[in-house]
Every structure is written in structure tokens, then in C-alpha cells.
C-alpha positions in Angstrom: 117.0 114.8 88.6 113.2 114.0 88.8 113.1 113.5 85.1 116.1 111.1 85.2 114.5 109.1 88.0 111.2 108.9 86.2 112.9 107.7 83.0 114.8 105.1 85.1 111.5 103.8 86.6 109.9 103.5 83.2 112.9 101.6 81.8 112.9 99.2 84.8 109.1 98.6 84.5 109.5 98.0 80.7 112.3 95.5 81.2 110.3 93.7 84.0 107.2 93.5 81.8 109.2 92.1 78.9 110.9 89.5 81.1 107.5 88.4 82.5 106.1 88.1 79.0 109.0 85.8 78.0 109.0 83.7 81.1 106.9 80.5 80.9 104.0 80.1 83.3 105.0 78.6 86.6 102.5 75.7 86.3 103.2 74.9 82.7 104.2 71.3 82.1 107.6 70.6 80.4 107.4 70.0 76.7 110.3 67.6 76.4 111.4 64.5 78.2 114.1 61.8 78.0 114.2 58.5 76.1 115.8 55.6 77.8 116.3 52.0 76.7 114.9 49.5 79.3 115.9 46.3 77.5 116.9 45.7 73.8 114.1 46.9 71.6 112.1 48.6 74.4 112.3 52.2 75.6 110.5 54.6 77.9 110.1 58.3 77.2 109.7 60.1 80.6 108.4 63.6 81.3 109.5 65.0 84.7 106.8 67.4 85.8 107.8 69.0 89.0 109.4 65.8 90.2 106.5 63.5 89.2 107.4 61.1 86.4 105.0 60.4 83.5 106.0 57.5 81.2 105.3 56.6 77.6 106.4 53.2 76.3 108.2 52.7 73.0 108.5 49.3 71.2 110.9 49.1 68.3 110.4 45.9 66.2 112.7 46.1 63.3 110.5 47.7 60.6 108.6 50.1 62.8 107.7 51.5 66.2 104.7 51.3 68.5 104.2 54.1 71.0 102.2 53.4 74.2 100.5 56.6 75.5 101.1 60.0 74.0 101.4 62.1 77.2 100.0 65.5 77.9 100.6 67.9 74.9 101.2 68.0 71.2 104.5 69.7 71.9 105.6 66.9 74.3 104.5 64.2 71.9 106.4 65.8 69.0 109.5 65.9 71.2 109.1 62.2 71.8 108.8 61.6 68.1 112.0 63.5 67.5 113.8 61.5 70.2 112.5 58.2 68.6 113.7 59.4 65.1 117.1 60.3 66.5 117.8 57.1 68.4 115.6 54.3 66.9 115.4 55.7 63.3 112.3 53.7 62.4 108.8 55.0 61.4 106.1 55.0 64.0 103.3 52.6 62.9 101.0 52.5 65.9 99.9 54.5 68.9 98.1 52.5 71.6 96.4 54.5 74.3 95.4 53.3 77.7 94.0 56.3 79.7 91.7 58.9 78.2 92.7 61.6 80.6 94.6 64.5 79.1 98.0 63.8 80.7 98.1 60.6 78.7 96.0 61.5 75.6 96.4 65.2 74.7 99.6 64.2 72.9 97.5 62.2 70.4 97.3 65.5 68.4 100.9 64.8 67.3 99.9 61.4 65.8 97.4 62.3 63.1 99.4 60.3 60.7 99.6 57.2 62.8 97.1 54.3 63.3 95.6 54.7 66.8 94.2 51.9 69.0 92.3 52.0 72.3 89.8 50.0 74.2 86.1 50.7 73.4 85.7 52.2 76.9 88.7 54.4 76.3 87.1 55.8 73.1 83.8 56.4 74.9 85.6 58.1 77.8 87.8 60.3 75.6 84.9 61.3 73.4 82.8 62.3 76.4 85.7 64.2 77.9 86.3 66.2 74.7 82.6 66.9 74.0 82.1 68.2 77.6 85.2 70.4 77.0 83.7 71.6 73.8 86.8 70.8 71.8 86.8 71.3 68.1 85.6 68.6 65.7 89.1 68.5 64.2 90.8 67.8 67.6 88.2 65.2 68.4 88.9 63.4 65.1 92.6 63.6 65.5 92.7 62.2 69.1 90.1 59.4 68.7 91.4 55.9 67.9 91.1 54.4 64.5 90.3 51.0 65.9 88.9 49.7 69.2 88.8 46.3 70.9 86.9 44.6 73.6 89.0 41.9 75.2 92.3 41.6 73.2 93.9 42.6 70.0 97.1 41.1 68.5 99.5 43.0 66.3 102.5 41.8 64.4 105.3 44.3 64.0 108.6 43.3 62.4 107.6 39.6 63.0 107.1 40.4 66.7 103.8 39.5 68.4 102.3 42.4 70.5 99.2 41.8 72.5 96.9 44.6 73.6 94.8 43.3 76.5 91.9 44.3 78.7 91.5 42.8 82.2 88.8 45.1 83.5 88.3 48.5 85.1 91.2 49.8 87.2 92.3 53.5 86.9 89.6 53.9 84.4 87.0 51.7 82.7 89.2 51.3 79.6 92.8 50.7 80.6 94.8 48.8 78.0 97.7 46.6 78.9 100.5 46.0 76.3 102.3 42.7 76.4 105.2 41.6 74.3 105.5 37.8 75.0 108.8 37.3 73.2 110.5 39.9 75.3 108.6 39.2 78.5 107.7 42.9 79.1 104.4 44.6 79.9 103.5 48.3 79.6 100.8 49.3 82.1 100.2 53.0 82.0 98.3 54.3 85.0 97.3 50.8 86.1 100.8 50.8 87.7 101.9 53.6 90.0 105.4 52.7 91.1 106.0 53.6 94.7 103.4 56.4 94.5 100.0 56.4 96.2 97.5 55.6 93.3 95.1 58.2 91.9 91.6 56.9 92.0 89.4 59.9 91.2 87.6 57.8 88.7 89.0 54.4 89.5 87.8 51.0 90.7 90.0 49.7 93.5 88.5 46.3 94.0 88.5 45.5 90.3 92.0 47.0 90.1 93.3 44.2 92.3 91.8 41.7 89.9 93.4 43.5 86.9 96.8 43.4 88.7 96.4 39.6 89.3 95.7 39.2 85.6 98.9 41.1 84.7 101.0 39.3 87.3 99.9 36.0 85.7 101.4 36.9 82.4 104.8 35.3 81.5 106.7 38.6 82.0 109.7 39.8 83.9 109.4 43.6 83.3 106.4 45.8 84.2 106.6 49.4 83.0 104.6 51.9 85.1 102.7 54.9 84.0 104.2 56.9 86.9 107.5 56.4 88.7 111.0 55.4 88.0 112.3 52.2 86.4 115.2 50.6 88.3 118.5 49.9 86.6 117.5 46.2 86.9 114.0 46.4 85.3 113.1 43.0 86.7 112.8 44.7 90.1 109.5 46.2 88.8 107.7 43.0 89.7 108.4 43.6 93.4 107.1 47.2 93.0 103.9 45.9 91.3 103.4 43.5 94.2 103.7 46.4 96.6 100.9 48.3 94.8 98.7 45.3 94.9 99.3 44.9 98.6 98.4 48.5 99.2 95.1 48.1 97.4 94.4 44.9 99.4 95.1 46.7 102.7 92.8 49.5 101.8 90.0 47.2 100.6 90.2 45.0 103.8 90.1 48.0 106.1 87.1 49.4 104.4 85.4 46.0 104.4 85.8 45.8 108.1 84.3 49.3 108.5 81.3 48.4 106.4 80.8 45.1 108.4 80.4 47.2 111.5 77.9 49.5 109.9 80.1 52.6 109.3 78.9 55.3 107.0 81.0 56.6 104.1 82.0 59.7 106.1 82.9 57.6 109.1 85.0 55.3 107.0 86.8 58.2 105.4 87.6 59.5 108.9 88.7 56.1 110.3 90.7 54.6 107.4 93.7 56.9 107.7 96.2 54.5 106.2 99.1 55.9 108.2 101.4 53.2 107.0 101.3 54.8 103.6 101.3 58.5 104.5 104.9 59.1 103.4 104.2 58.0 99.9 104.1 60.7 97.2 100.6 61.9 96.3 99.1 60.4 99.5 97.7 63.6 101.0 95.8 64.6 97.9 94.5 61.1 97.0 93.8 59.1 100.2 90.2 60.4 100.6 89.2 59.7 97.0 90.7 56.2 97.2 88.7 55.4 100.4 85.6 56.9 99.0 85.7 55.1 95.7 86.5 51.7 97.2 83.8 52.1 99.9 81.2 52.8 97.2 82.5 50.0 95.0 82.1 47.5 97.9 78.6 48.9 98.5 77.7 48.5 94.9 77.0 52.2 94.3 79.7 53.1 91.9 78.5 53.9 88.3 
């Protein structure tokens, strides 16, 4: 009896170990997303990571495709390429990257055969990040852009004009904005958090408002966010963009008032609680960083 029980325990443990080895880590990001057409010739590839949406833009222009942001892994980027090949059936000519952080640039590894473009500050930020992470020379070469720009770059794909624009620092110092005038659509990466409290761990909130003003002045109807959903009527994204701008203005004005009365950084963080936004996704984890960054930006102490 004892022998049979011991054998049973060994078998159960072996099966449990095998199952654990086959199960994916609980915190591992998905390696596939969904491709959806927004308007004719324009798509968004979305990764749902634990309920949080990460968006990559796709422009199809007749004789080729431009991808905007490669998302967070080589596997995910290859899944996007497969989706593009299955639906759009055109070769990918360009990859334009906006944010150098891994969730939007690690996927560059799947685009070694594609001409890559980014702002000069994007390249500097990405290179610094990879060098500090001691990544291989091969990975650094594959992920870095083939061309950079300072203020704007214009591409022509399938006869369609595509503008790559820089309005200043926002989520990072090198955020690119992609504008297709003919189709009145703008791709914004992490310059646009749709109905989500913005992440500003390395951002510039006061300058961010000015960037949003520059984008809003473009002759566009549709604004594609880096995070968040896109309504069935994509023109509703303008109202969402306005809400983000108002949020940043509210935070800036509250902090300016605290500085005017002589509040320290710590006092401002404690006082500017922003309760009107506390129900927004990501609020609890990002409010303090947003207040801290804007306080220092207004004081002129941000690098």
C-alpha cells in the first residue's frame, strides 16, 4: 500500500512539474494581436496586455506598407507582419518609430529587412537604453533607425504623401507624429493616451500641451492613440484628444498655483491629488510621477 501511494505521489509531482514547465509565465506579454481597419487604407494592430491596449499603426498605400511602432517583442512584431501579409498583401517598405521604450521598439528586431526611420532624439534615447542594458551589437544594429530627421520628413508611398513630424518633447524627447494629409489621419503613439491617465516617467507635460496643440492644428479628422481603443466612428478620437489636453492643462495649472504660493515639490505632490481623474486607468501608478515631472519642468529643473 505504501509503495503504491509513493508511486502515486511521484506521478502527480511529475505531471505538475511538466505542466508548470509548459505553462507560460503569468506576466509574459501576449505575442499576437488583432489587425483592424480604421478607414480605407489605414489599420491598427492592437495588443491586449492584461486589459491594456498597445497600438501599432499600418498605412497601406497601393504598392507598399508603412508600419508605425513595432511594439514589445520580435514575436509580436512577426505576428503583425503575418497579419499584414494575410489581409493587405503588400510588402512592408518602412518602419517609423516614435517611442524608444521597449514596449514600442523591441519589435524592431523583426524588421531587419525594412528601412527604419526615427527622430534624432529617438535614436539617441534608444541607443543609450540598449547600451545601458548591455544588449548585443547585433541587436543594437537591427533596432536602430536607418535614417533620422530633425523637424520633418516627407515620404511618398504609392503616390501618397506621408509626413513624419516633430513638434517637441512630450512622452519622450523624440516622439514622431505620422500625418497622412490626403486621408486626414494622424498616428500619435504615446503622445496620445486615449481615456487613460498618461505615463510621464520621462515626459514633459508642459511641452506636451504644445505638442498636442500642434497636432490639433493639422487638417485631420482621425487621431490614432498609442494606448486605448478606437471608437467605431474614428472621428470621435478628436474629442478624446481634447480630453487629454484638458487633463494636462488642469494638472499644469494646479501645480503653477502651488509654486506661486511657495510650495515645495513634496508639498505639491501631497496637495495636487487630482481626484477628478482618480477613476481613470493607470491613475494610481502614475499620478505622482506626472505631478513631479511637471513641477520640475515649471521650475526649470528637468534635464
